[in-house]
N, CA, C and O atoms as a DFTB+ gen file, in Angstrom:
352 C
 N C O
     1  1     -55.770     -41.795      12.214
     2  2     -57.031     -42.139      12.973
     3  2     -57.270     -43.617      12.901
     4  3     -57.214     -44.217      11.827
     5  1     -57.544     -44.221      14.071
     6  2     -57.845     -45.580      14.095
     7  2     -59.280     -45.784      14.758
     8  3     -59.842     -44.868      15.358
     9  1     -59.800     -46.988      14.615
    10  2     -61.171     -47.094      15.031
    11  2     -61.453     -46.958      16.547
    12  3     -62.596     -46.961      17.003
    13  1     -60.307     -46.836      17.311
    14  2     -60.552     -46.698      18.757
    15  2     -60.384     -45.234      19.221
    16  3     -60.608     -44.906      20.387
    17  1     -59.968     -44.338      18.240
    18  2     -59.910     -42.980      18.535
    19  2     -61.301     -42.283      18.547
    20  3     -62.187     -42.713      17.810
    21  1     -61.494     -41.331      19.278
    22  2     -62.728     -40.618      19.291
    23  2     -62.898     -39.923      17.958
    24  3     -61.945     -39.373      17.405
    25  1     -64.137     -39.952      17.437
    26  2     -64.454     -39.425      16.073
    27  2     -65.586     -38.374      16.374
    28  3     -66.515     -38.613      17.147
    29  1     -65.431     -37.242      15.724
    30  2     -66.388     -36.222      15.843
    31  2     -67.738     -36.763      15.251
    32  3     -67.753     -37.359      14.174
    33  1     -68.846     -36.541      15.975
    34  2     -70.133     -37.053      15.500
    35  2     -70.528     -36.565      14.138
    36  3     -71.210     -37.282      13.406
    37  1     -70.148     -35.438      13.791
    38  2     -70.406     -34.891      12.424
    39  2     -69.647     -35.667      11.351
    40  3     -70.118     -35.806      10.222
    41  1     -68.483     -36.164      11.711
    42  2     -67.702     -36.840      10.668
    43  2     -68.400     -38.189      10.478
    44  3     -68.433     -38.654       9.339
    45  1     -68.949     -38.843      11.468
    46  2     -69.738     -39.998      11.183
    47  2     -70.996     -39.737      10.541
    48  3     -71.487     -40.604       9.818
    49  1     -71.571     -38.638      10.726
    50  2     -72.771     -38.213      10.009
    51  2     -72.508     -37.944       8.476
    52  3     -73.310     -38.289       7.608
    53  1     -71.348     -37.315       8.223
    54  2     -70.906     -37.157       6.820
    55  2     -70.690     -38.500       6.159
    56  3     -71.121     -38.678       5.020
    57  1     -70.049     -39.454       6.807
    58  2     -69.787     -40.725       6.174
    59  2     -71.054     -41.560       5.969
    60  3     -71.188     -42.270       4.973
    61  1     -71.977     -41.462       6.926
    62  2     -73.196     -42.135       6.850
    63  2     -73.982     -41.527       5.632
    64  3     -74.536     -42.296       4.846
    65  1     -74.037     -40.315       5.475
    66  2     -74.660     -39.539       4.489
    67  2     -74.188     -39.933       3.065
    68  3     -74.991     -40.198       2.171
    69  1     -72.862     -39.957       2.904
    70  2     -72.334     -40.366       1.572
    71  2     -72.379     -41.863       1.377
    72  3     -72.290     -42.323       0.238
    73  1     -72.507     -42.611       2.387
    74  2     -72.631     -44.057       2.208
    75  2     -74.093     -44.467       1.899
    76  3     -74.294     -45.556       1.361
    77  1     -75.154     -43.623       2.223
    78  2     -76.450     -43.970       2.070
    79  2     -76.915     -43.952       0.606
    80  3     -77.848     -44.683       0.275
    81  1     -76.316     -43.161      -0.274
    82  2     -76.677     -43.050      -1.660
    83  2     -75.451     -42.380      -2.398
    84  3     -74.674     -41.605      -1.840
    85  1     -75.376     -42.741      -3.623
    86  2     -74.199     -42.027      -4.405
    87  2     -74.377     -40.567      -4.413
    88  3     -75.476     -40.092      -4.696
    89  1     -73.355     -39.815      -4.116
    90  2     -73.347     -38.348      -4.077
    91  2     -72.235     -37.755      -5.029
    92  3     -71.092     -38.207      -5.091
    93  1     -72.668     -36.780      -5.700
    94  2     -71.794     -36.086      -6.610
    95  2     -70.784     -35.249      -5.741
    96  3     -71.138     -34.869      -4.625
    97  1     -69.689     -34.990      -6.172
    98  2     -68.625     -34.235      -5.493
    99  2     -69.196     -32.723      -5.252
   100  3     -68.982     -32.137      -4.191
   101  1     -69.857     -32.206      -6.200
   102  2     -70.445     -30.769      -6.137
   103  2     -71.558     -30.827      -4.970
   104  3     -71.656     -29.922      -4.141
   105  1     -72.293     -31.836      -4.976
   106  2     -73.395     -31.939      -3.876
   107  2     -72.786     -31.994      -2.574
   108  3     -73.173     -31.255      -1.669
   109  1     -71.783     -32.893      -2.416
   110  2     -71.104     -33.046      -1.115
   111  2     -70.430     -31.702      -0.647
   112  3     -70.557     -31.276       0.501
   113  1     -69.715     -31.080      -1.613
   114  2     -69.081     -29.761      -1.214
   115  2     -70.037     -28.752      -0.786
   116  3     -69.825     -27.979       0.148
   117  1     -71.192     -28.778      -1.554
   118  2     -72.179     -27.727      -1.255
   119  2     -72.803     -27.970       0.174
   120  3     -73.084     -27.037       0.927
   121  1     -72.974     -29.137       0.447
   122  2     -73.550     -29.485       1.893
   123  2     -72.569     -29.462       2.930
   124  3     -72.928     -29.057       4.035
   125  1     -71.270     -29.866       2.740
   126  2     -70.415     -30.068       3.857
   127  2     -69.170     -29.069       3.920
   128  3     -68.579     -28.920       4.989
   129  1     -68.802     -28.429       2.842
   130  2     -67.625     -27.623       2.895
   131  2     -67.963     -26.250       3.641
   132  3     -69.016     -25.636       3.467
   133  1     -66.943     -25.853       4.487
   134  2     -67.188     -24.551       5.226
   135  2     -65.923     -23.846       5.222
   136  3     -64.842     -24.415       5.068
   137  1     -66.084     -22.497       5.407
   138  2     -64.847     -21.728       5.614
   139  2     -64.603     -21.434       7.137
   140  3     -63.756     -20.628       7.521
   141  1     -65.363     -22.108       7.914
   142  2     -65.216     -21.903       9.386
   143  2     -63.979     -22.833       9.891
   144  3     -64.054     -24.055       9.768
   145  1     -62.956     -22.271      10.405
   146  2     -61.895     -23.218      10.851
   147  2     -62.194     -24.051      12.048
   148  3     -61.442     -24.985      12.324
   149  1     -63.230     -23.783      12.775
   150  2     -63.613     -24.610      13.881
   151  2     -64.610     -25.750      13.590
   152  3     -64.929     -26.588      14.433
   153  1     -65.074     -25.712      12.331
   154  2     -65.979     -26.786      11.783
   155  2     -65.551     -27.271      10.441
   156  3     -66.211     -26.989       9.440
   157  1     -64.476     -27.985      10.387
   158  2     -63.888     -28.409       9.159
   159  2     -64.112     -29.867       8.936
   160  3     -63.135     -30.576       8.695
   161  1     -65.298     -30.373       8.994
   162  2     -65.574     -31.807       8.899
   163  2     -65.279     -32.428       7.620
   164  3     -64.765     -33.546       7.590
   165  1     -65.570     -31.775       6.541
   166  2     -65.248     -32.304       5.154
   167  2     -63.686     -32.342       5.009
   168  3     -63.105     -33.374       4.675
   169  1     -63.048     -31.183       5.273
   170  2     -61.587     -31.158       5.203
   171  2     -60.835     -32.109       6.070
   172  3     -59.817     -32.658       5.651
   173  1     -61.317     -32.324       7.296
   174  2     -60.702     -33.184       8.231
   175  2     -60.873     -34.686       7.706
   176  3     -59.960     -35.509       7.772
   177  1     -62.063     -34.939       7.209
   178  2     -62.331     -36.282       6.735
   179  2     -61.485     -36.621       5.497
   180  3     -61.005     -37.745       5.348
   181  1     -61.320     -35.676       4.657
   182  2     -60.373     -35.796       3.499
   183  2     -58.902     -36.118       3.948
   184  3     -58.262     -37.078       3.519
   185  1     -58.449     -35.222       4.845
   186  2     -57.123     -35.392       5.344
   187  2     -56.803     -36.643       6.043
   188  3     -55.661     -37.102       6.031
   189  1     -57.817     -37.224       6.674
   190  2     -57.680     -38.510       7.506
   191  2     -57.902     -39.620       6.548
   192  3     -57.820     -40.763       6.999
   193  1     -58.180     -39.447       5.247
   194  2     -58.271     -40.527       4.336
   195  2     -59.597     -41.298       4.379
   196  3     -59.678     -42.454       3.963
   197  1     -60.666     -40.601       4.913
   198  2     -61.947     -41.255       5.039
   199  2     -62.899     -41.170       3.878
   200  3     -63.980     -41.758       3.838
   201  1     -62.404     -40.376       2.915
   202  2     -63.318     -40.082       1.627
   203  2     -62.548     -40.564       0.444
   204  3     -61.327     -40.463       0.324
   205  1     -63.405     -41.121      -0.459
   206  2     -62.868     -41.570      -1.787
   207  2     -63.656     -40.876      -2.834
   208  3     -64.875     -40.779      -2.690
   209  1     -63.037     -40.366      -3.916
   210  2     -63.731     -39.685      -4.972
   211  2     -63.343     -40.396      -6.253
   212  3     -62.166     -40.515      -6.594
   213  1     -64.327     -40.849      -6.928
   214  2     -64.181     -41.459      -8.234
   215  2     -63.822     -40.291      -9.344
   216  3     -64.450     -39.234      -9.404
   217  1     -62.868     -40.588     -10.099
   218  2     -62.383     -39.599     -11.075
   219  2     -63.360     -39.752     -12.362
   220  3     -63.898     -40.834     -12.594
   221  1     -63.551     -38.685     -13.138
   222  2     -64.290     -38.690     -14.282
   223  2     -65.717     -38.181     -14.008
   224  3     -66.098     -37.930     -12.864
   225  1     -66.487     -38.039     -15.091
   226  2     -67.865     -37.751     -15.155
   227  2     -68.376     -36.971     -13.880
   228  3     -67.936     -35.855     -13.605
   229  1     -69.281     -37.585     -13.154
   230  2     -69.823     -36.907     -12.024
   231  2     -69.074     -36.853     -10.741
   232  3     -69.555     -36.273      -9.768
   233  1     -67.867     -37.460     -10.703
   234  2     -67.078     -37.581      -9.611
   235  2     -67.892     -37.948      -8.355
   236  3     -68.168     -37.060      -7.548
   237  1     -68.266     -39.150      -8.168
   238  2     -69.004     -39.728      -7.041
   239  2     -68.052     -39.836      -5.854
   240  3     -66.911     -40.292      -5.916
   241  1     -68.687     -39.338      -4.710
   242  2     -67.905     -39.446      -3.451
   243  2     -68.486     -40.489      -2.616
   244  3     -69.702     -40.566      -2.443
   245  1     -67.597     -41.341      -2.061
   246  2     -67.973     -42.493      -1.155
   247  2     -67.035     -42.490       0.017
   248  3     -66.027     -41.784      -0.010
   249  1     -67.337     -43.279       1.083
   250  2     -66.340     -43.487       2.102
   251  2     -65.253     -44.372       1.502
   252  3     -65.517     -45.314       0.754
   253  1     -64.042     -44.033       1.860
   254  2     -62.948     -44.828       1.533
   255  2     -62.900     -46.147       2.217
   256  3     -63.774     -46.402       3.044
   257  1     -61.962     -47.013       1.953
   258  2     -61.876     -48.232       2.703
   259  2     -61.656     -47.943       4.209
   260  3     -62.230     -48.586       5.088
   261  1     -60.841     -46.997       4.433
   262  2     -60.683     -46.526       5.817
   263  2     -61.981     -45.988       6.420
   264  3     -62.290     -46.266       7.578
   265  1     -62.653     -45.308       5.728
   266  2     -63.948     -44.639       6.171
   267  2     -64.897     -45.757       6.394
   268  3     -65.613     -45.690       7.393
   269  1     -65.004     -46.835       5.552
   270  2     -65.907     -47.902       5.765
   271  2     -65.637     -48.609       7.102
   272  3     -66.526     -48.899       7.903
   273  1     -64.316     -48.861       7.273
   274  2     -63.850     -49.588       8.607
   275  2     -64.389     -48.790       9.772
   276  3     -65.001     -49.339      10.688
   277  1     -64.153     -47.461       9.729
   278  2     -64.724     -46.534      10.843
   279  2     -66.096     -46.638      10.959
   280  3     -66.576     -46.736      12.088
   281  1     -66.910     -46.634       9.847
   282  2     -68.442     -46.743       9.844
   283  2     -68.780     -48.043      10.507
   284  3     -69.529     -48.077      11.483
   285  1     -68.203     -49.175       9.956
   286  2     -68.573     -50.502      10.588
   287  2     -68.251     -50.532      12.007
   288  3     -69.083     -51.006      12.780
   289  1     -67.161     -50.090      12.434
   290  2     -66.789     -50.136      13.894
   291  2     -67.854     -49.275      14.713
   292  3     -68.310     -49.666      15.787
   293  1     -68.186     -48.151      14.151
   294  2     -69.213     -47.323      14.830
   295  2     -70.521     -48.112      14.924
   296  3     -71.128     -48.139      15.995
   297  1     -70.970     -48.746      13.861
   298  2     -72.214     -49.397      13.782
   299  2     -72.271     -50.574      14.774
   300  3     -73.224     -50.779      15.526
   301  1     -71.155     -51.329      14.703
   302  2     -71.021     -52.473      15.684
   303  2     -71.090     -51.969      17.170
   304  3     -71.722     -52.571      18.038
   305  1     -70.385     -50.815      17.386
   306  2     -70.295     -50.305      18.819
   307  2     -71.637     -49.776      19.194
   308  3     -72.039     -49.949      20.344
   309  1     -72.429     -49.086      18.231
   310  2     -73.726     -48.785      18.556
   311  2     -74.645     -49.844      18.844
   312  3     -75.456     -49.684      19.756
   313  1     -74.621     -51.022      18.110
   314  2     -75.344     -52.144      18.454
   315  2     -74.985     -52.705      19.833
   316  3     -75.879     -53.137      20.560
   317  1     -73.766     -52.709      20.195
   318  2     -73.371     -53.136      21.556
   319  2     -73.952     -52.290      22.713
   320  3     -74.420     -52.788      23.737
   321  1     -73.879     -50.948      22.453
   322  2     -74.191     -50.025      23.356
   323  2     -75.869     -50.048      23.602
   324  3     -76.379     -49.748      24.681
   325  1     -76.508     -50.392      22.594
   326  2     -78.030     -50.381      22.694
   327  2     -78.551     -51.813      22.933
   328  3     -79.762     -52.031      22.935
   329  1     -77.687     -52.744      23.126
   330  2     -78.212     -54.061      23.440
   331  2     -78.785     -54.804      22.315
   332  3     -79.434     -55.821      22.561
   333  1     -78.609     -54.384      21.023
   334  2     -79.140     -55.034      19.970
   335  2     -78.297     -56.081      19.310
   336  3     -78.711     -56.817      18.414
   337  1     -77.012     -56.102      19.842
   338  2     -76.101     -57.122      19.285
   339  2     -76.161     -58.417      20.094
   340  3     -75.978     -58.449      21.311
   341  1     -76.434     -59.500      19.325
   342  2     -76.537     -60.810      20.009
   343  2     -75.528     -61.705      19.286
   344  3     -75.467     -61.780      18.058
   345  1     -74.720     -62.396      20.154
   346  2     -73.852     -63.435      19.560
   347  2     -74.584     -64.627      19.182
   348  3     -75.475     -65.073      19.906
   349  1     -74.239     -65.189      18.035
   350  2     -74.882     -66.442      17.586
   351  2     -73.952     -67.604      17.626
   352  3     -74.342     -68.719      17.281
């Protein structure tokens, strides 16, 4: 997945959510894991390398470097679409 590919809006929501505050692995799984094969946001994000999980203790989940690139690209794109981006 690169930053020009279409990204499911829920994938971006997941990345925004785990980027907003430190989240424990158990909390993330409780909120995002599903057994529905048509809505596999957590699993797809993990397979795409968008998620990082610190080992040890509470196992904090964060966007991976690849996930952060995707988030940043989405944020800049959103600024452009809404006319909030101004070149200096």
